[in-house]
N, C-alpha and C positions, 0 to 999 in steps of 0.2 A: 503494500500499500504505500504510494508516494505522498507528498505533503498535501497536494491538492485535493486528493482524495480523503485525507484526514480532515481537511477544512471543510469539505462537504459533509461529513458526518457530525463535526462539531456544531457547524451552523444549523444542522436539522435538529439536533438536540436543545440548542439554545431557542429555536423557534416554538418547539413543544413546551419547553419550559415557561417561556413568556406567555404563551396562550393559555397554559394552565394557571397561571398566576392572575391572569385577567379575570377569572371566574372565581378563583379562591379568595377568601378573605386577606385583605391587606392589614387590617387593624382590628384588634379584639379588646373587650373589657370583661372582666370576670369579678363578680360581687358575690360575697357570702355573708348573710346575716343570721344570727341566732340570738334568741330571746331566753332568758333565764328568769324564772320567778323567784319569790323570796326564798324558797327553799333550794335554789341553786339547780333546779331541775329544767331541762329544756322544754320550754313550752312551744316554739315555733322556729323553723329554719327555712331558709329561702336562698336559692342560688339563682343568680341572673348572669346571662352572657348576652354580648352584642358585638355584632362583626360589620365592618365596612369592607366593600369590595369595589374597584372601579366599574364592574359590571352593573352596579347599581346606580348609574347616572340618571339623575332626575327622581331617584326613589328615596330610600331611607337615608338619613343622615343622623349623626350623633344626637343632635337636638331639634332636628327638623328644621333648621335655618337654612338661609341662602349661602352662606359663606363655605360651609362643609360642601355643599351639593356642587357649588362652583369649583372647589379644589377637587372633587371626584370628577368633575367633566374634564378638568386640565390635565389630570393624571390620565385619564382614560384616552385622551387624545394623544399623549406622548407615547403610550403604551401602543396603541393603533399604528402610529408612525414606526414605532420600532419594530413591530411585526411585519410591516410593509417591507422595510429596508432588510431586515434579516431574511424575509422570504425571497427577496430579488437576490441578495447575496448568495443564498443556497441555489437558486436556479441557475444564475450566472456561473457559479463554482462548478455545478454539475456539468453544465454544457462545456466548460473549458476542460474539465478533467476528462470527457469523452473525446474530444477532438483535438486537445491541446493548443487551442487557438481562443482568440478572444480578446478584448480589451482589458488589459490587467490594470490600467489606471481607473477606469471605471468601476471595476470590482472593488478596489480599494476604498474609493469615494463611498460607495453604497455600504460597505462594511463599517466605515467610520460613522456615517450617519446613523446606522441602525444601533451602534454602540453608544453613541451619544445620548439619543433618545431612550435607550434602554436604561442607562444610568441616571438620567435627570428624572425620571418618573418616580423612582422610589425616594430619591433625595428630596426632591421638592416637596413631596408628600409628607416625609418625615419632618421637615423644617417648618411648614405651613400649617399642619393639621392642629397643632395646640392653639394658635392664634385664631384659625377659623372658628374652632369650637368656642373659644372665649367670646368672638364677635356674634355668633348666634345666641349664646346665653345672654349677653348684654341686650341684643336686640329683644330677645322674648321678654327680659325684665322690663325694658322700656314701654314695651306694648302693654304690659300689665300696669304701668304707672309706677313701678318699683325701680330701685337703684340695685344694680347686681353687687352682691356681698361676696368677694372673693375668699374661697376657703383659706384657713390658715395652715393647711397641710397639703402635701402634694396632691396634684389633681390633674385630670387629662388636659385641662386648659392650661397647664403650667408647662407640661414635659409629655414628649412622645411616649416614653417608657417610664413606668413609675408603679408605685403601690403604696398603700397606708392601711393602717388599722386604727379603729375608733371605738371607743367604749362609752356609753352612757347609763348612768345608773339613777334610779329614783326609788319611791317607797314601793313601788310594784316589783321591781326586779332590775335586771341589767340586760342590756343590748350590746351585742359585739358584732362589728362590721369589718370585713376584710375585703380589699379591693385590690385589683391590680389590671394593668392595661400596657399595651405595646403593639409593636409590629407582628403581624401573624404570618402564616405560611405563604401566602401569595407575595406579600412584601419581601420575604427572604428570597423566594424563587426568582423575582426580578434581578436580584444581585447575582445569583448563581447563573441566571442566563446571560448576564453581561460578563462574566468570566469566561463562558464558553464561546462567545462570539469574539471576545478579544483574543484568545488563544487561536480561534480559526483565522482571525485576520493576520495574526502574526506568522502562522504557519504557510498560509497561501502567499505572503510576501516573501518567504523563504524559498519558494519554488524556483530551481535553478534555470537560467535560460538556455535555450537550445544552442548546441556547439556551432562555430562557424564551419562553412563548407571547407573541404580539405583543399590546402594550400594558401587560405586566407587566414588573417590575424584579426584579433579584437582591435578596435581603434585605440592607438596609444601603447600597445604591446610592442615589448622590444623585439627585434629581429631574431629569428631563430638561431641559436649557436649549437653546432654539434658538439657531442660530448667529449672532453678532453681526454686524451690518452690514446694509445693504439687499438685499433679496431680488432678484437680477437679474431683469429683465423680458424677455419674449420680444419680439423686434422685430416691429413691425406689417408686415403684407405691403404690398407698393406697391400703389398704385391700379390698378384695372384698365385696360387699354389701351381707349380709346374711339374709336370712328370718328368722322369729321368729323359735326357736328351736321345735323339735318334729313335724314340720309340713311336710307332704308328698304330693306329687301329683305335678301338675304344678303350677310354681311360677316365677314371674319376677326377673331376675338377671341382673346386670350392670357389664359389662366387665371392669376390672381395667386398662386394656391396651389400648384399643380403645375407651372406654366409651360408647359403644353401649349397650343398653338393649335388652335381648333376653328372651325367655321362656325356663326354664329347667325343666325337669321330675325328680323329686327327690322321690325316692323310700326307700332309707335308708341312714344313715349318717355313715360315711363321704361319701357324693354323688360327683362322678366324674362328672364334667361339661367340655363342650368345647365351645368356642366362635364360632358361626357360621361366624363372621365377620373377625376376625384376625387369628382366628385359635388357640389362647391360651387356654391352658388346666389347670385345677385345681380342688380343691375339696371344697365343701361346708361342714362344720363341725357342 
């Protein structure tokens, strides 16, 4: 498998991972609440989970406000653009791997654009989501004629990743609440897809160019210099085995080239002979 075939395989994996991340949740919250009565017995427990995905454009948001929905729309646009360019990179790489031709510069440009949109989507989502959630909460509070009271503990409106525990006690019992939030599997897959398309782009750039025709040189290459030192000579074959002088008739001769013995009919000297195995001709003197 050459470098271009590896780039085809890696870009296909990157496309599948990013397509999966578009459907899977990018952000999730998990909250657990437990209530204890005055005898320290659990009276009621509750677990809530909520998820955000780029595929929910125009649908669910964390607080139902417009800022989070707008961020999801922007994230979805970036993911779709990344899918388009990564898909084109896979198709062009596949064609180039089959016929070893095609515009290499265009292939690199498409791969870089896919890589940029692929990494921008999760980064912008991570940076802007807490502020978008806070804007939605403030907008909802203003619509109700109230002022947003920012929590004194860590909160999704303050950080992309976080958690907190809270305990309230009164005469009736105690309530314990544990909450955590942060990037989910879809958000992580976007980064993994970026790594795959980055490696595919680097490998495709390492594809060696075709060698120049025989007798030509690359531009700027130094002229050919023969190797220094004497050229080794092929050793001469040993002289043929000769029968005793003045012997006529059939006799055994060993070919000096292929070292095969054969029978020669000697009628006079010098006698011409031909090896029936390798075709070498000679004379017996």
